[in-house]
C-alpha positions in Angstrom: 12.2 10.6 -44.0 12.8 14.1 -42.3 11.7 15.5 -45.4 8.3 13.7 -45.8 7.5 14.0 -42.5 7.6 17.8 -42.5 5.6 17.8 -45.9 3.3 15.5 -44.0 2.9 17.8 -40.9 2.4 21.0 -43.2 0.1 19.5 -45.3 -2.2 18.2 -42.3 -1.8 21.8 -40.9 -2.7 23.6 -43.9 -5.5 21.5 -45.1 -6.9 21.5 -41.7 -6.9 25.1 -41.3 -8.6 25.5 -45.0 -11.3 23.5 -44.2 -12.2 25.0 -41.0 -12.8 28.5 -42.8 -15.0 26.7 -45.5 -16.8 23.9 -43.2 -18.8 23.9 -39.9 -18.5 20.2 -38.1 -21.2 19.4 -35.6 -19.4 18.7 -32.3 -19.5 15.9 -30.3 -19.5 15.9 -26.0 -18.9 12.5 -24.5 -18.1 11.6 -21.4 -17.9 8.6 -18.9 -17.6 8.2 -14.8 -16.2 4.7 -13.7 -15.2 2.6 -10.9 -12.8 -0.6 -10.9 -12.2 -3.0 -8.0 -9.0 -4.7 -7.9 -6.9 -6.7 -5.6 -3.5 -4.8 -4.5 -0.1 -6.2 -3.5 -1.3 -6.5 0.3 -4.5 -8.1 -0.7 -6.3 -5.4 0.1 -9.3 -4.7 -2.4 -9.0 -1.0 -3.6 -11.2 1.3 -6.1 -10.1 3.2 -8.8 -12.3 6.1 -10.1 -12.1 7.6 -13.6 -13.6 10.6 -14.9 -13.4 11.1 -18.7 -14.4 14.1 -20.8 -14.1 14.4 -24.9 -14.7 16.8 -27.7 -14.4 15.9 -31.1 -15.6 16.9 -34.2 -16.6 15.2 -38.0 -15.7 16.3 -41.0 -13.0 17.1 -43.9 -11.1 19.0 -41.2 -11.4 17.0 -37.8 -10.3 17.4 -34.3 -10.6 15.9 -30.8 -9.2 16.6 -27.1 -9.8 13.8 -24.2 -9.4 14.7 -20.6 -9.3 12.5 -18.1 -9.0 12.6 -14.0 -8.0 9.4 -11.7 -8.8 9.3 -8.3 -10.5 12.4 -8.5 -7.2 14.1 -9.2 -6.3 16.7 -11.7 -8.0 16.8 -15.0 -5.4 16.2 -17.6 -5.2 16.0 -21.2 -5.2 12.0 -22.2 -5.3 12.3 -25.9 -5.9 14.9 -28.6 -5.7 14.8 -32.8 -6.3 17.0 -35.3 -6.6 16.2 -39.3 -8.2 16.0 -42.5 -10.0 13.7 -45.3 -9.1 14.1 -48.2 -9.8 11.8 -51.8 -6.6 9.8 -51.1 -6.2 9.2 -47.7 -7.2 10.7 -44.1 -4.5 12.7 -42.1 -4.3 13.0 -38.6 -1.6 14.2 -35.7 -1.8 14.1 -32.1 -1.4 11.7 -28.9 -3.7 9.3 -30.8 -2.6 5.3 -30.2 -0.9 3.6 -32.6 -1.9 0.9 -35.1 0.0 -2.2 -33.2 -2.5 -4.7 -32.0 -2.8 -5.3 -28.3 -5.4 -7.4 -26.2 -6.6 -8.7 -22.9 -10.1 -7.7 -21.2 -11.0 -4.7 -19.4 -8.2 -5.1 -16.8 -6.6 -8.6 -16.8 -5.0 -10.0 -20.2 -2.3 -8.9 -22.4 0.5 -10.1 -20.5 2.9 -11.6 -23.1 2.6 -9.4 -26.0 5.3 -7.2 -27.5 4.3 -4.1 -26.7 6.5 -1.0 -29.1 6.7 2.9 -28.2 3.3 4.7 -28.2 4.2 8.3 -28.8 2.8 11.3 -30.3 2.3 10.3 -33.9 1.4 11.2 -37.6 -1.2 8.4 -39.0 -1.7 8.3 -43.0 -5.1 5.8 -43.8 -5.5 4.9 -47.0 -8.2 2.2 -47.5 -6.9 -1.1 -46.3 -3.3 0.5 -45.7 -2.5 2.3 -42.5 1.1 4.2 -41.4 2.2 5.7 -38.4 5.2 7.9 -37.7 5.8 8.0 -34.1 8.0 11.0 -32.3 10.5 10.8 -30.1 10.0 14.0 -28.5 7.3 16.5 -30.3 8.1 19.0 -28.4 11.9 19.1 -28.9 12.1 17.9 -32.6 9.2 17.3 -35.0 11.7 15.6 -37.4 13.1 13.1 -34.8 11.2 9.8 -35.1 11.1 6.7 -32.7 9.4 4.1 -34.6 7.3 3.9 -38.0 4.4 1.4 -38.2 2.7 -0.1 -41.2 -0.4 -2.1 -41.3 -2.9 -3.6 -43.7 -6.5 -4.9 -43.1 -8.3 -7.9 -45.1 -10.9 -9.9 -44.9 -10.7 -13.8 -45.9 -13.9 -15.8 -45.5 -15.3 -13.8 -42.9 -11.8 -13.5 -41.0 -10.5 -10.0 -40.5 -6.8 -9.9 -40.8 -4.8 -7.4 -39.7 -0.6 -7.5 -40.3 1.4 -4.8 -38.8 5.2 -4.5 -38.8 6.9 -1.7 -36.4 10.7 -0.4 -37.4 12.6 1.1 -34.3 14.8 3.9 -35.8 17.1 3.9 -32.8 17.7 0.4 -32.1 16.7 -0.7 -35.7 14.7 -3.4 -33.8 11.6 -4.7 -35.9 8.5 -6.1 -34.3 5.7 -8.1 -36.0 2.2 -8.3 -35.2 -0.6 -10.2 -36.5 -4.6 -9.5 -35.5 -7.1 -11.8 -36.3 -11.0 -11.9 -35.1 -14.0 -13.7 -36.7 -17.6 -13.0 -35.5 -20.4 -15.9 -36.3 -24.0 -14.9 -34.8 -23.5 -14.4 -30.8 -19.7 -16.1 -30.6 -16.6 -14.3 -31.7 -13.0 -15.7 -32.1 -10.1 -13.8 -31.8 -6.3 -14.1 -31.5 -3.2 -11.4 -31.4 0.3 -12.6 -32.6 3.3 -10.6 -32.1 7.3 -11.4 -32.4 10.5 -9.5 -31.7 12.5 -11.5 -29.4 10.1 -14.9 -29.6 6.5 -15.4 -30.5 4.0 -14.6 -28.1 0.4 -14.8 -28.6 -2.9 -14.3 -26.7 -6.4 -16.3 -27.7 -9.7 -15.7 -27.0 -13.5 -17.0 -27.4 -16.4 -15.2 -26.7 -20.3 -15.9 -26.4 -22.7 -13.2 -25.7 -21.5 -11.4 -22.5 -18.8 -14.0 -21.5 -15.3 -13.9 -23.1 -12.4 -16.3 -22.3 -8.5 -15.9 -23.0 -5.4 -17.5 -22.7 -1.8 -16.3 -23.5 1.7 -17.1 -23.3 5.0 -17.4 -25.6 7.2 -19.9 -27.7 9.2 -20.6 -24.3 6.1 -21.3 -22.2 3.1 -21.8 -23.9 0.4 -21.3 -21.7 1.3 -18.8 -19.0 -2.4 -16.8 -18.3 -6.2 -18.0 -18.7 -9.1 -15.6 -17.6 -12.4 -15.2 -17.9 -14.5 -12.2 -18.1 -18.2 -10.9 -18.4 -19.4 -7.5 -20.0 -22.6 -5.8 -20.4 -23.4 -2.5 -21.7 -27.4 -1.7 -21.1 -29.3 1.1 -23.6 -29.1 3.5 -21.0 -25.5 3.9 -21.0 -24.4 1.9 -18.1 -21.7 -0.7 -18.5 -20.8 -3.8 -15.9 -18.1 -5.9 -16.3 -16.3 -8.6 -13.8 -13.2 -11.1 -14.5 -10.3 -12.5 -13.5 -6.7 -13.5 -14.8 -4.9 -16.5 -13.4 -1.3 -16.9 -13.7 -0.6 -20.5 -14.7 3.1 -20.3 -12.8 2.8 -18.2 -9.5 -0.6 -19.5 -8.9 -2.0 -16.3 -8.7 -5.1 -14.9 -9.5 -6.3 -11.1 -10.3 -10.0 -10.4 -10.0 -11.7 -7.4 -10.9 -14.9 -5.8 -11.1 -16.2 -2.2 -12.6 -18.6 0.3 -13.1 -19.2 2.7 -15.6 -21.7 5.6 -16.7 -21.4 6.8 -20.6 -22.7 9.9 -21.8 
């Protein structure tokens, strides 16, 4: 496994440099300014402001940098990637997220699902198959893996199905995930299921700009429900309003948000 990881890393780096000499890719600049208002532990409503800037290129060789500032703090790197596209597969390395499924609205939801480690990684995507090799600490040892993920994407009768398995190399724990969705006109149905120590789920249904969800696990079938509205206009302005409700604690989690994307 270590030799495979070393070869893959070298292949990504060398091929990216080779393509960079022969190919000029257009640079895309993106950004957003946003504000979220949520209820805090003391029941006051606080606003969190977020500034995001992104630089990316497309082509046989590609790279991206994402910068983020929260509450007018220091602008820091929030993600990065570099990679290449070949006839066989797309290879990339960086702080680029994993391939394990998640759920939730903008703020509420995604309370019960298993969530494996998400570190710097190498991704390989070949057709419907995707793999992710997560590093324990890329600064310390590029041959030390924290987890390996394998996923497959398929469609049956208009339903998109994405099973994923995660193997933790330290604990030997195996976590399974399944993401499904179906869209018909303005209506959409979705479901995410995970299994590690127990089976957990979150299902959602949406119509136009409104989406509702419900989640739980095998020990507590219905734990949270919620409803949200989200709309993006032609000028890049996104607005959302949503609330989650915990059936056990009777606590409500409201959230409002506004952002401008450019």
